[in-house]
CHARMM internal coordinates of N, CA and C (Angstrom, degrees):
IC EDIT
DIST 1 N 1 CA 1.4305
DIST 1 CA 1 C 1.5206
ANGL 1 N 1 CA 1 C 108.20
DIST 1 C 2 N 1.3130
ANGL 1 CA 1 C 2 N 116.71
DIHE 1 N 1 CA 1 C 2 N 127.06
DIST 2 N 2 CA 1.4500
ANGL 1 C 2 N 2 CA 121.98
DIHE 1 CA 1 C 2 N 2 CA -178.90
DIST 2 CA 2 C 1.5296
ANGL 2 N 2 CA 2 C 110.32
DIHE 1 C 2 N 2 CA 2 C -78.40
DIST 2 C 3 N 1.3209
ANGL 2 CA 2 C 3 N 116.53
DIHE 2 N 2 CA 2 C 3 N 131.98
DIST 3 N 3 CA 1.4605
ANGL 2 C 3 N 3 CA 122.06
DIHE 2 CA 2 C 3 N 3 CA 177.57
DIST 3 CA 3 C 1.5213
ANGL 3 N 3 CA 3 C 111.56
DIHE 2 C 3 N 3 CA 3 C -104.11
DIST 3 C 4 N 1.3129
ANGL 3 CA 3 C 4 N 116.06
DIHE 3 N 3 CA 3 C 4 N -30.12
DIST 4 N 4 CA 1.4638
ANGL 3 C 4 N 4 CA 123.56
DIHE 3 CA 3 C 4 N 4 CA 179.06
DIST 4 CA 4 C 1.5241
ANGL 4 N 4 CA 4 C 106.02
DIHE 3 C 4 N 4 CA 4 C -155.44
DIST 4 C 5 N 1.3187
ANGL 4 CA 4 C 5 N 116.66
DIHE 4 N 4 CA 4 C 5 N -176.08
DIST 5 N 5 CA 1.4638
ANGL 4 C 5 N 5 CA 119.89
DIHE 4 CA 4 C 5 N 5 CA -175.73
DIST 5 CA 5 C 1.5284
ANGL 5 N 5 CA 5 C 112.45
DIHE 4 C 5 N 5 CA 5 C -56.57
DIST 5 C 6 N 1.3108
ANGL 5 CA 5 C 6 N 118.07
DIHE 5 N 5 CA 5 C 6 N -41.20
DIST 6 N 6 CA 1.4674
ANGL 5 C 6 N 6 CA 120.97
DIHE 5 CA 5 C 6 N 6 CA -176.97
DIST 6 CA 6 C 1.5249
ANGL 6 N 6 CA 6 C 113.75
DIHE 5 C 6 N 6 CA 6 C -120.43
DIST 6 C 7 N 1.3184
ANGL 6 CA 6 C 7 N 117.33
DIHE 6 N 6 CA 6 C 7 N 6.10
DIST 7 N 7 CA 1.4566
ANGL 6 C 7 N 7 CA 122.63
DIHE 6 CA 6 C 7 N 7 CA -177.27
DIST 7 CA 7 C 1.5271
ANGL 7 N 7 CA 7 C 109.75
DIHE 6 C 7 N 7 CA 7 C -115.92
DIST 7 C 8 N 1.3295
ANGL 7 CA 7 C 8 N 116.30
DIHE 7 N 7 CA 7 C 8 N 132.55
DIST 8 N 8 CA 1.4642
ANGL 7 C 8 N 8 CA 120.89
DIHE 7 CA 7 C 8 N 8 CA -179.83
DIST 8 CA 8 C 1.5187
ANGL 8 N 8 CA 8 C 109.66
DIHE 7 C 8 N 8 CA 8 C -142.12
DIST 8 C 9 N 1.3148
ANGL 8 CA 8 C 9 N 115.88
DIHE 8 N 8 CA 8 C 9 N 164.84
DIST 9 N 9 CA 1.4579
ANGL 8 C 9 N 9 CA 121.20
DIHE 8 CA 8 C 9 N 9 CA 175.64
DIST 9 CA 9 C 1.5274
ANGL 9 N 9 CA 9 C 109.47
DIHE 8 C 9 N 9 CA 9 C -131.30
DIST 9 C 10 N 1.3254
ANGL 9 CA 9 C 10 N 116.05
DIHE 9 N 9 CA 9 C 10 N 160.21
DIST 10 N 10 CA 1.4636
ANGL 9 C 10 N 10 CA 120.38
DIHE 9 CA 9 C 10 N 10 CA 178.04
DIST 10 CA 10 C 1.5228
ANGL 10 N 10 CA 10 C 110.24
DIHE 9 C 10 N 10 CA 10 C -145.14
DIST 10 C 11 N 1.3118
ANGL 10 CA 10 C 11 N 114.95
DIHE 10 N 10 CA 10 C 11 N 156.44
DIST 11 N 11 CA 1.4575
ANGL 10 C 11 N 11 CA 124.10
DIHE 10 CA 10 C 11 N 11 CA 174.40
DIST 11 CA 11 C 1.5159
ANGL 11 N 11 CA 11 C 105.73
DIHE 10 C 11 N 11 CA 11 C -136.41
DIST 11 C 12 N 1.3287
ANGL 11 CA 11 C 12 N 116.50
DIHE 11 N 11 CA 11 C 12 N 135.23
DIST 12 N 12 CA 1.4642
ANGL 11 C 12 N 12 CA 118.36
DIHE 11 CA 11 C 12 N 12 CA -178.36
DIST 12 CA 12 C 1.5222
ANGL 12 N 12 CA 12 C 111.78
DIHE 11 C 12 N 12 CA 12 C -151.95
DIST 12 C 13 N 1.2912
ANGL 12 CA 12 C 13 N 114.72
DIHE 12 N 12 CA 12 C 13 N 152.03
DIST 13 N 13 CA 1.4587
ANGL 12 C 13 N 13 CA 123.46
DIHE 12 CA 12 C 13 N 13 CA 169.74
DIST 13 CA 13 C 1.5239
ANGL 13 N 13 CA 13 C 106.00
DIHE 12 C 13 N 13 CA 13 C -118.00
DIST 13 C 14 N 1.3241
ANGL 13 CA 13 C 14 N 116.70
DIHE 13 N 13 CA 13 C 14 N 136.39
DIST 14 N 14 CA 1.4608
ANGL 13 C 14 N 14 CA 120.08
DIHE 13 CA 13 C 14 N 14 CA -178.56
DIST 14 CA 14 C 1.5208
ANGL 14 N 14 CA 14 C 109.27
DIHE 13 C 14 N 14 CA 14 C -153.45
DIST 14 C 15 N 1.3006
ANGL 14 CA 14 C 15 N 116.49
DIHE 14 N 14 CA 14 C 15 N 173.14
DIST 15 N 15 CA 1.4447
ANGL 14 C 15 N 15 CA 119.69
DIHE 14 CA 14 C 15 N 15 CA -178.91
DIST 15 CA 15 C 1.5090
ANGL 15 N 15 CA 15 C 113.44
DIHE 14 C 15 N 15 CA 15 C -160.46
DIST 15 C 16 N 1.3136
ANGL 15 CA 15 C 16 N 113.68
DIHE 15 N 15 CA 15 C 16 N 169.98
DIST 16 N 16 CA 1.4606
ANGL 15 C 16 N 16 CA 123.05
DIHE 15 CA 15 C 16 N 16 CA 178.35
DIST 16 CA 16 C 1.5187
ANGL 16 N 16 CA 16 C 107.42
DIHE 15 C 16 N 16 CA 16 C -129.60
DIST 16 C 17 N 1.3076
ANGL 16 CA 16 C 17 N 115.92
DIHE 16 N 16 CA 16 C 17 N 148.21
DIST 17 N 17 CA 1.4539
ANGL 16 C 17 N 17 CA 119.58
DIHE 16 CA 16 C 17 N 17 CA 174.49
DIST 17 CA 17 C 1.5295
ANGL 17 N 17 CA 17 C 108.71
DIHE 16 C 17 N 17 CA 17 C -146.08
DIST 17 C 18 N 1.3067
ANGL 17 CA 17 C 18 N 114.74
DIHE 17 N 17 CA 17 C 18 N 141.25
DIST 18 N 18 CA 1.4609
ANGL 17 C 18 N 18 CA 121.14
DIHE 17 CA 17 C 18 N 18 CA 176.48
DIST 18 CA 18 C 1.5245
ANGL 18 N 18 CA 18 C 107.40
DIHE 17 C 18 N 18 CA 18 C -126.55
DIST 18 C 19 N 1.3141
ANGL 18 CA 18 C 19 N 115.74
DIHE 18 N 18 CA 18 C 19 N 152.33
DIST 19 N 19 CA 1.4519
ANGL 18 C 19 N 19 CA 120.36
DIHE 18 CA 18 C 19 N 19 CA 178.16
DIST 19 CA 19 C 1.5296
ANGL 19 N 19 CA 19 C 109.66
DIHE 18 C 19 N 19 CA 19 C -60.51
DIST 19 C 20 N 1.3165
ANGL 19 CA 19 C 20 N 117.07
DIHE 19 N 19 CA 19 C 20 N 134.53
DIST 20 N 20 CA 1.4694
ANGL 19 C 20 N 20 CA 124.09
DIHE 19 CA 19 C 20 N 20 CA 179.29
DIST 20 CA 20 C 1.5283
ANGL 20 N 20 CA 20 C 112.38
DIHE 19 C 20 N 20 CA 20 C 62.73
DIST 20 C 21 N 1.3352
ANGL 20 CA 20 C 21 N 117.51
DIHE 20 N 20 CA 20 C 21 N 33.89
DIST 21 N 21 CA 1.4542
ANGL 20 C 21 N 21 CA 122.28
DIHE 20 CA 20 C 21 N 21 CA 178.64
DIST 21 CA 21 C 1.5234
ANGL 21 N 21 CA 21 C 109.36
DIHE 20 C 21 N 21 CA 21 C -140.32
DIST 21 C 22 N 1.3010
ANGL 21 CA 21 C 22 N 116.09
DIHE 21 N 21 CA 21 C 22 N 160.32
DIST 22 N 22 CA 1.4570
ANGL 21 C 22 N 22 CA 120.52
DIHE 21 CA 21 C 22 N 22 CA 177.23
DIST 22 CA 22 C 1.5272
ANGL 22 N 22 CA 22 C 109.56
DIHE 21 C 22 N 22 CA 22 C -76.94
DIST 22 C 23 N 1.3325
ANGL 22 CA 22 C 23 N 118.82
DIHE 22 N 22 CA 22 C 23 N 148.61
DIST 23 N 23 CA 1.4660
ANGL 22 C 23 N 23 CA 121.23
DIHE 22 CA 22 C 23 N 23 CA 179.14
DIST 23 CA 23 C 1.5301
ANGL 23 N 23 CA 23 C 111.18
DIHE 22 C 23 N 23 CA 23 C -71.61
DIST 23 C 24 N 1.3044
ANGL 23 CA 23 C 24 N 115.42
DIHE 23 N 23 CA 23 C 24 N 149.05
DIST 24 N 24 CA 1.4624
ANGL 23 C 24 N 24 CA 123.85
DIHE 23 CA 23 C 24 N 24 CA 179.86
DIST 24 CA 24 C 1.5270
ANGL 24 N 24 CA 24 C 107.00
DIHE 23 C 24 N 24 CA 24 C -117.52
DIST 24 C 25 N 1.3331
ANGL 24 CA 24 C 25 N 116.93
DIHE 24 N 24 CA 24 C 25 N 100.23
DIST 25 N 25 CA 1.4613
ANGL 24 C 25 N 25 CA 121.70
DIHE 24 CA 24 C 25 N 25 CA -178.92
DIST 25 CA 25 C 1.5187
ANGL 25 N 25 CA 25 C 109.53
DIHE 24 C 25 N 25 CA 25 C -106.21
DIST 25 C 26 N 1.3587
ANGL 25 CA 25 C 26 N 116.30
DIHE 25 N 25 CA 25 C 26 N 139.15
DIST 26 N 26 CA 1.4706
ANGL 25 C 26 N 26 CA 121.53
DIHE 25 CA 25 C 26 N 26 CA -176.91
DIST 26 CA 26 C 1.5202
ANGL 26 N 26 CA 26 C 111.26
DIHE 25 C 26 N 26 CA 26 C -138.07
DIST 26 C 27 N 1.3160
ANGL 26 CA 26 C 27 N 115.66
DIHE 26 N 26 CA 26 C 27 N 160.68
DIST 27 N 27 CA 1.4575
ANGL 26 C 27 N 27 CA 123.80
DIHE 26 CA 26 C 27 N 27 CA 176.60
DIST 27 CA 27 C 1.5217
ANGL 27 N 27 CA 27 C 107.31
DIHE 26 C 27 N 27 CA 27 C -132.78
DIST 27 C 28 N 1.3389
ANGL 27 CA 27 C 28 N 117.32
DIHE 27 N 27 CA 27 C 28 N 135.53
DIST 28 N 28 CA 1.4573
ANGL 27 C 28 N 28 CA 119.59
DIHE 27 CA 27 C 28 N 28 CA 176.23
DIST 28 CA 28 C 1.5162
ANGL 28 N 28 CA 28 C 111.56
DIHE 27 C 28 N 28 CA 28 C -148.38
DIST 28 C 29 N 1.3214
ANGL 28 CA 28 C 29 N 114.46
DIHE 28 N 28 CA 28 C 29 N 167.70
DIST 29 N 29 CA 1.4607
ANGL 28 C 29 N 29 CA 122.86
DIHE 28 CA 28 C 29 N 29 CA 176.43
DIST 29 CA 29 C 1.5204
ANGL 29 N 29 CA 29 C 107.02
DIHE 28 C 29 N 29 CA 29 C -145.53
DIST 29 C 30 N 1.3244
ANGL 29 CA 29 C 30 N 115.91
DIHE 29 N 29 CA 29 C 30 N 151.70
DIST 30 N 30 CA 1.4532
ANGL 29 C 30 N 30 CA 118.41
DIHE 29 CA 29 C 30 N 30 CA -178.90
DIST 30 CA 30 C 1.5075
ANGL 30 N 30 CA 30 C 112.75
DIHE 29 C 30 N 30 CA 30 C -166.50
DIST 30 C 31 N 1.3180
ANGL 30 CA 30 C 31 N 113.98
DIHE 30 N 30 CA 30 C 31 N -175.82
DIST 31 N 31 CA 1.4635
ANGL 30 C 31 N 31 CA 121.24
DIHE 30 CA 30 C 31 N 31 CA 179.74
DIST 31 CA 31 C 1.5246
ANGL 31 N 31 CA 31 C 109.28
DIHE 30 C 31 N 31 CA 31 C -128.52
DIST 31 C 32 N 1.3216
ANGL 31 CA 31 C 32 N 115.41
DIHE 31 N 31 CA 31 C 32 N 152.33
DIST 32 N 32 CA 1.4605
ANGL 31 C 32 N 32 CA 122.26
DIHE 31 CA 31 C 32 N 32 CA 174.44
DIST 32 CA 32 C 1.5242
ANGL 32 N 32 CA 32 C 108.52
DIHE 31 C 32 N 32 CA 32 C -125.75
DIST 32 C 33 N 1.3270
ANGL 32 CA 32 C 33 N 115.20
DIHE 32 N 32 CA 32 C 33 N 145.65
DIST 33 N 33 CA 1.4531
ANGL 32 C 33 N 33 CA 120.38
DIHE 32 CA 32 C 33 N 33 CA 175.30
DIST 33 CA 33 C 1.5249
ANGL 33 N 33 CA 33 C 108.07
DIHE 32 C 33 N 33 CA 33 C -130.11
DIST 33 C 34 N 1.3143
ANGL 33 CA 33 C 34 N 117.04
DIHE 33 N 33 CA 33 C 34 N 120.84
DIST 34 N 34 CA 1.4588
ANGL 33 C 34 N 34 CA 122.75
DIHE 33 CA 33 C 34 N 34 CA -179.37
DIST 34 CA 34 C 1.5287
ANGL 34 N 34 CA 34 C 108.48
DIHE 33 C 34 N 34 CA 34 C -92.64
DIST 34 C 35 N 1.3290
ANGL 34 CA 34 C 35 N 115.94
DIHE 34 N 34 CA 34 C 35 N 102.43
DIST 35 N 35 CA 1.4547
ANGL 34 C 35 N 35 CA 121.17
DIHE 34 CA 34 C 35 N 35 CA -178.55
DIST 35 CA 35 C 1.5252
ANGL 35 N 35 CA 35 C 111.43
DIHE 34 C 35 N 35 CA 35 C -69.03
DIST 35 C 36 N 1.3279
ANGL 35 CA 35 C 36 N 116.02
DIHE 35 N 35 CA 35 C 36 N -45.40
DIST 36 N 36 CA 1.4690
ANGL 35 C 36 N 36 CA 122.42
DIHE 35 CA 35 C 36 N 36 CA 174.62
DIST 36 CA 36 C 1.5241
ANGL 36 N 36 CA 36 C 107.29
DIHE 35 C 36 N 36 CA 36 C -135.94
DIST 36 C 37 N 1.3165
ANGL 36 CA 36 C 37 N 117.87
DIHE 36 N 36 CA 36 C 37 N 178.89
DIST 37 N 37 CA 1.4659
ANGL 36 C 37 N 37 CA 120.25
DIHE 36 CA 36 C 37 N 37 CA 176.99
DIST 37 CA 37 C 1.5195
ANGL 37 N 37 CA 37 C 112.07
DIHE 36 C 37 N 37 CA 37 C -65.06
DIST 37 C 38 N 1.3349
ANGL 37 CA 37 C 38 N 117.86
DIHE 37 N 37 CA 37 C 38 N -17.06
DIST 38 N 38 CA 1.4646
ANGL 37 C 38 N 38 CA 121.77
DIHE 37 CA 37 C 38 N 38 CA -176.93
DIST 38 CA 38 C 1.5289
ANGL 38 N 38 CA 38 C 114.26
DIHE 37 C 38 N 38 CA 38 C -116.63
DIST 38 C 39 N 1.3375
ANGL 38 CA 38 C 39 N 118.06
DIHE 38 N 38 CA 38 C 39 N 3.00
DIST 39 N 39 CA 1.4634
ANGL 38 C 39 N 39 CA 121.27
DIHE 38 CA 38 C 39 N 39 CA -176.38
DIST 39 CA 39 C 1.5269
ANGL 39 N 39 CA 39 C 110.26
DIHE 38 C 39 N 39 CA 39 C -138.07
DIST 39 C 40 N 1.3437
ANGL 39 CA 39 C 40 N 116.18
DIHE 39 N 39 CA 39 C 40 N 125.62
DIST 40 N 40 CA 1.4630
ANGL 39 C 40 N 40 CA 121.36
DIHE 39 CA 39 C 40 N 40 CA -178.13
DIST 40 CA 40 C 1.5202
ANGL 40 N 40 CA 40 C 109.90
DIHE 39 C 40 N 40 CA 40 C -136.15
DIST 40 C 41 N 1.3178
ANGL 40 CA 40 C 41 N 117.08
DIHE 40 N 40 CA 40 C 41 N 140.62
DIST 41 N 41 CA 1.4595
ANGL 40 C 41 N 41 CA 124.07
DIHE 40 CA 40 C 41 N 41 CA 175.23
DIST 41 CA 41 C 1.5200
ANGL 41 N 41 CA 41 C 108.72
DIHE 40 C 41 N 41 CA 41 C -111.92
DIST 41 C 42 N 1.3328
ANGL 41 CA 41 C 42 N 116.46
DIHE 41 N 41 CA 41 C 42 N 148.11
DIST 42 N 42 CA 1.4600
ANGL 41 C 42 N 42 CA 119.20
DIHE 41 CA 41 C 42 N 42 CA 177.42
DIST 42 CA 42 C 1.5205
ANGL 42 N 42 CA 42 C 110.78
DIHE 41 C 42 N 42 CA 42 C -145.62
DIST 42 C 43 N 1.3086
ANGL 42 CA 42 C 43 N 115.46
DIHE 42 N 42 CA 42 C 43 N 155.49
DIST 43 N 43 CA 1.4563
ANGL 42 C 43 N 43 CA 122.55
DIHE 42 CA 42 C 43 N 43 CA 174.35
DIST 43 CA 43 C 1.5224
ANGL 43 N 43 CA 43 C 108.17
DIHE 42 C 43 N 43 CA 43 C -145.79
DIST 43 C 44 N 1.3249
ANGL 43 CA 43 C 44 N 115.70
DIHE 43 N 43 CA 43 C 44 N 147.72
DIST 44 N 44 CA 1.4592
ANGL 43 C 44 N 44 CA 119.44
DIHE 43 CA 43 C 44 N 44 CA -179.30
DIST 44 CA 44 C 1.5173
ANGL 44 N 44 CA 44 C 109.99
DIHE 43 C 44 N 44 CA 44 C -152.81
DIST 44 C 45 N 1.2990
ANGL 44 CA 44 C 45 N 115.33
DIHE 44 N 44 CA 44 C 45 N 165.04
DIST 45 N 45 CA 1.4549
ANGL 44 C 45 N 45 CA 122.48
DIHE 44 CA 44 C 45 N 45 CA 175.76
DIST 45 CA 45 C 1.5078
ANGL 45 N 45 CA 45 C 108.60
DIHE 44 C 45 N 45 CA 45 C -148.23
DIST 45 C 46 N 1.3230
ANGL 45 CA 45 C 46 N 116.43
DIHE 45 N 45 CA 45 C 46 N 152.72
DIST 46 N 46 CA 1.4481
ANGL 45 C 46 N 46 CA 118.79
DIHE 45 CA 45 C 46 N 46 CA -178.31
DIST 46 CA 46 C 1.5080
ANGL 46 N 46 CA 46 C 112.83
DIHE 45 C 46 N 46 CA 46 C -167.09
DIST 46 C 47 N 1.3309
ANGL 46 CA 46 C 47 N 114.63
DIHE 46 N 46 CA 46 C 47 N -166.40
DIST 47 N 47 CA 1.4520
ANGL 46 C 47 N 47 CA 120.55
DIHE 46 CA 46 C 47 N 47 CA -178.77
DIST 47 CA 47 C 1.5236
ANGL 47 N 47 CA 47 C 109.34
DIHE 46 C 47 N 47 CA 47 C -147.65
DIST 47 C 48 N 1.3220
ANGL 47 CA 47 C 48 N 114.33
DIHE 47 N 47 CA 47 C 48 N 158.15
DIST 48 N 48 CA 1.4552
ANGL 47 C 48 N 48 CA 120.74
DIHE 47 CA 47 C 48 N 48 CA 179.49
DIST 48 CA 48 C 1.5131
ANGL 48 N 48 CA 48 C 111.59
DIHE 47 C 48 N 48 CA 48 C -83.32
DIST 48 C 49 N 1.3230
ANGL 48 CA 48 C 49 N 115.97
DIHE 48 N 48 CA 48 C 49 N 149.43
DIST 49 N 49 CA 1.4564
ANGL 48 C 49 N 49 CA 122.11
DIHE 48 CA 48 C 49 N 49 CA -179.36
DIST 49 CA 49 C 1.5252
ANGL 49 N 49 CA 49 C 112.93
DIHE 48 C 49 N 49 CA 49 C -106.92
DIST 49 C 50 N 1.3219
ANGL 49 CA 49 C 50 N 118.07
DIHE 49 N 49 CA 49 C 50 N -11.43
DIST 50 N 50 CA 1.4605
ANGL 49 C 50 N 50 CA 122.03
DIHE 49 CA 49 C 50 N 50 CA 179.57
DIST 50 CA 50 C 1.5263
ANGL 50 N 50 CA 50 C 109.53
DIHE 49 C 50 N 50 CA 50 C -123.74
DIST 50 C 51 N 1.3288
ANGL 50 CA 50 C 51 N 116.43
DIHE 50 N 50 CA 50 C 51 N 164.93
DIST 51 N 51 CA 1.4704
ANGL 50 C 51 N 51 CA 121.00
DIHE 50 CA 50 C 51 N 51 CA -176.67
DIST 51 CA 51 C 1.5220
ANGL 51 N 51 CA 51 C 112.89
DIHE 50 C 51 N 51 CA 51 C -60.46
DIST 51 C 52 N 1.3166
ANGL 51 CA 51 C 52 N 118.06
DIHE 51 N 51 CA 51 C 52 N -33.27
DIST 52 N 52 CA 1.4616
ANGL 51 C 52 N 52 CA 121.92
DIHE 51 CA 51 C 52 N 52 CA -177.34
DIST 52 CA 52 C 1.5423
ANGL 52 N 52 CA 52 C 112.09
DIHE 51 C 52 N 52 CA 52 C -77.35
DIST 52 C 53 N 1.3177
ANGL 52 CA 52 C 53 N 117.12
DIHE 52 N 52 CA 52 C 53 N -18.17
DIST 53 N 53 CA 1.4721
ANGL 52 C 53 N 53 CA 122.83
DIHE 52 CA 52 C 53 N 53 CA -176.76
DIST 53 CA 53 C 1.5293
ANGL 53 N 53 CA 53 C 110.72
DIHE 52 C 53 N 53 CA 53 C -77.14
DIST 53 C 54 N 1.3416
ANGL 53 CA 53 C 54 N 117.29
DIHE 53 N 53 CA 53 C 54 N 155.78
DIST 54 N 54 CA 1.4658
ANGL 53 C 54 N 54 CA 119.31
DIHE 53 CA 53 C 54 N 54 CA 174.10
DIST 54 CA 54 C 1.5287
ANGL 54 N 54 CA 54 C 109.76
DIHE 53 C 54 N 54 CA 54 C -66.50
DIST 54 C 55 N 1.3398
ANGL 54 CA 54 C 55 N 116.66
DIHE 54 N 54 CA 54 C 55 N 148.74
DIST 55 N 55 CA 1.4636
ANGL 54 C 55 N 55 CA 119.83
DIHE 54 CA 54 C 55 N 55 CA 179.21
DIST 55 CA 55 C 1.5241
ANGL 55 N 55 CA 55 C 110.59
DIHE 54 C 55 N 55 CA 55 C -61.52
DIST 55 C 56 N 1.3422
ANGL 55 CA 55 C 56 N 116.79
DIHE 55 N 55 CA 55 C 56 N -51.14
DIST 56 N 56 CA 1.4676
ANGL 55 C 56 N 56 CA 122.99
DIHE 55 CA 55 C 56 N 56 CA 179.81
DIST 56 CA 56 C 1.5160
ANGL 56 N 56 CA 56 C 108.89
DIHE 55 C 56 N 56 CA 56 C -141.42
DIST 56 C 57 N 1.3257
ANGL 56 CA 56 C 57 N 117.43
DIHE 56 N 56 CA 56 C 57 N 155.22
DIST 57 N 57 CA 1.4497
ANGL 56 C 57 N 57 CA 120.66
DIHE 56 CA 56 C 57 N 57 CA 177.19
DIST 57 CA 57 C 1.5308
ANGL 57 N 57 CA 57 C 110.09
DIHE 56 C 57 N 57 CA 57 C -155.65
DIST 57 C 58 N 1.3177
ANGL 57 CA 57 C 58 N 115.64
DIHE 57 N 57 CA 57 C 58 N 156.58
DIST 58 N 58 CA 1.4592
ANGL 57 C 58 N 58 CA 122.70
DIHE 57 CA 57 C 58 N 58 CA 173.05
DIST 58 CA 58 C 1.5225
ANGL 58 N 58 CA 58 C 107.90
DIHE 57 C 58 N 58 CA 58 C -131.15
DIST 58 C 59 N 1.3155
ANGL 58 CA 58 C 59 N 116.50
DIHE 58 N 58 CA 58 C 59 N 154.46
DIST 59 N 59 CA 1.4622
ANGL 58 C 59 N 59 CA 119.63
DIHE 58 CA 58 C 59 N 59 CA 177.81
DIST 59 CA 59 C 1.5233
ANGL 59 N 59 CA 59 C 109.25
DIHE 58 C 59 N 59 CA 59 C -150.29
DIST 59 C 60 N 1.3067
ANGL 59 CA 59 C 60 N 114.51
DIHE 59 N 59 CA 59 C 60 N 160.26
DIST 60 N 60 CA 1.4593
ANGL 59 C 60 N 60 CA 122.09
DIHE 59 CA 59 C 60 N 60 CA 176.52
DIST 60 CA 60 C 1.5143
ANGL 60 N 60 CA 60 C 107.61
DIHE 59 C 60 N 60 CA 60 C -144.44
DIST 60 C 61 N 1.3256
ANGL 60 CA 60 C 61 N 116.39
DIHE 60 N 60 CA 60 C 61 N 153.00
DIST 61 N 61 CA 1.4545
ANGL 60 C 61 N 61 CA 118.87
DIHE 60 CA 60 C 61 N 61 CA -178.57
DIST 61 CA 61 C 1.5097
ANGL 61 N 61 CA 61 C 113.01
DIHE 60 C 61 N 61 CA 61 C -156.87
DIST 61 C 62 N 1.3096
ANGL 61 CA 61 C 62 N 113.59
DIHE 61 N 61 CA 61 C 62 N 166.54
DIST 62 N 62 CA 1.4607
ANGL 61 C 62 N 62 CA 122.82
DIHE 61 CA 61 C 62 N 62 CA 177.26
DIST 62 CA 62 C 1.5187
ANGL 62 N 62 CA 62 C 106.96
DIHE 61 C 62 N 62 CA 62 C -131.39
DIST 62 C 63 N 1.3159
ANGL 62 CA 62 C 63 N 116.63
DIHE 62 N 62 CA 62 C 63 N 133.20
DIST 63 N 63 CA 1.4719
ANGL 62 C 63 N 63 CA 121.79
DIHE 62 CA 62 C 63 N 63 CA 176.31
DIST 63 CA 63 C 1.5076
ANGL 63 N 63 CA 63 C 108.61
DIHE 62 C 63 N 63 CA 63 C -117.30
DIST 63 C 64 N 1.3179
ANGL 63 CA 63 C 64 N 115.86
DIHE 63 N 63 CA 63 C 64 N 129.50
DIST 64 N 64 CA 1.4675
ANGL 63 C 64 N 64 CA 122.06
DIHE 63 CA 63 C 64 N 64 CA 179.86
DIST 64 CA 64 C 1.5153
ANGL 64 N 64 CA 64 C 108.72
DIHE 63 C 64 N 64 CA 64 C -124.07
DIST 64 C 65 N 1.3059
ANGL 64 CA 64 C 65 N 116.69
DIHE 64 N 64 CA 64 C 65 N 124.94
DIST 65 N 65 CA 1.4748
ANGL 64 C 65 N 65 CA 121.34
DIHE 64 CA 64 C 65 N 65 CA 176.64
DIST 65 CA 65 C 1.5159
ANGL 65 N 65 CA 65 C 108.00
DIHE 64 C 65 N 65 CA 65 C -100.17
DIST 65 C 66 N 1.3051
ANGL 65 CA 65 C 66 N 115.11
DIHE 65 N 65 CA 65 C 66 N 132.03
DIST 66 N 66 CA 1.4765
ANGL 65 C 66 N 66 CA 120.10
DIHE 65 CA 65 C 66 N 66 CA 175.96
DIST 66 CA 66 C 1.5079
ANGL 66 N 66 CA 66 C 109.13
DIHE 65 C 66 N 66 CA 66 C -137.20
DIST 66 C 67 N 1.2988
ANGL 66 CA 66 C 67 N 115.51
DIHE 66 N 66 CA 66 C 67 N 156.07
DIST 67 N 67 CA 1.4653
ANGL 66 C 67 N 67 CA 121.02
DIHE 66 CA 66 C 67 N 67 CA -179.29
DIST 67 CA 67 C 1.5142
ANGL 67 N 67 CA 67 C 108.85
DIHE 66 C 67 N 67 CA 67 C -89.95
DIST 67 C 68 N 1.3351
ANGL 67 CA 67 C 68 N 115.23
DIHE 67 N 67 CA 67 C 68 N 115.26
DIST 68 N 68 CA 1.4569
ANGL 67 C 68 N 68 CA 120.44
DIHE 67 CA 67 C 68 N 68 CA -179.99
DIST 68 CA 68 C 1.5338
ANGL 68 N 68 CA 68 C 110.89
DIHE 67 C 68 N 68 CA 68 C -94.08
DIST 68 C 69 N 1.3152
ANGL 68 CA 68 C 69 N 116.31
DIHE 68 N 68 CA 68 C 69 N -29.90
DIST 69 N 69 CA 1.4615
ANGL 68 C 69 N 69 CA 121.58
DIHE 68 CA 68 C 69 N 69 CA -178.05
DIST 69 CA 69 C 1.5319
ANGL 69 N 69 CA 69 C 109.24
DIHE 68 C 69 N 69 CA 69 C -134.91
DIST 69 C 70 N 1.3073
ANGL 69 CA 69 C 70 N 115.41
DIHE 69 N 69 CA 69 C 70 N 153.60
DIST 70 N 70 CA 1.4641
ANGL 69 C 70 N 70 CA 119.05
DIHE 69 CA 69 C 70 N 70 CA 177.21
DIST 70 CA 70 C 1.4960
ANGL 70 N 70 CA 70 C 110.78
DIHE 69 C 70 N 70 CA 70 C -94.75
END
COOR INIT
IC SEED 1 N 1 CA 1 C
IC BUILD
């Protein structure tokens, strides 16, 4: 969801599963800031929904778009 021209927020539920293992389901929310058309920063925080998941977590990231092919 866009909050401003270069600022947005997101909410998501997701999970991981491996064969012969318990599922790991999580919920998080965060914000993204697009510094340029090719550079974006993000941060999020959330919590686990299953026993195997972490109780709480935070994350941050950088996304860089580059042209690999013409």
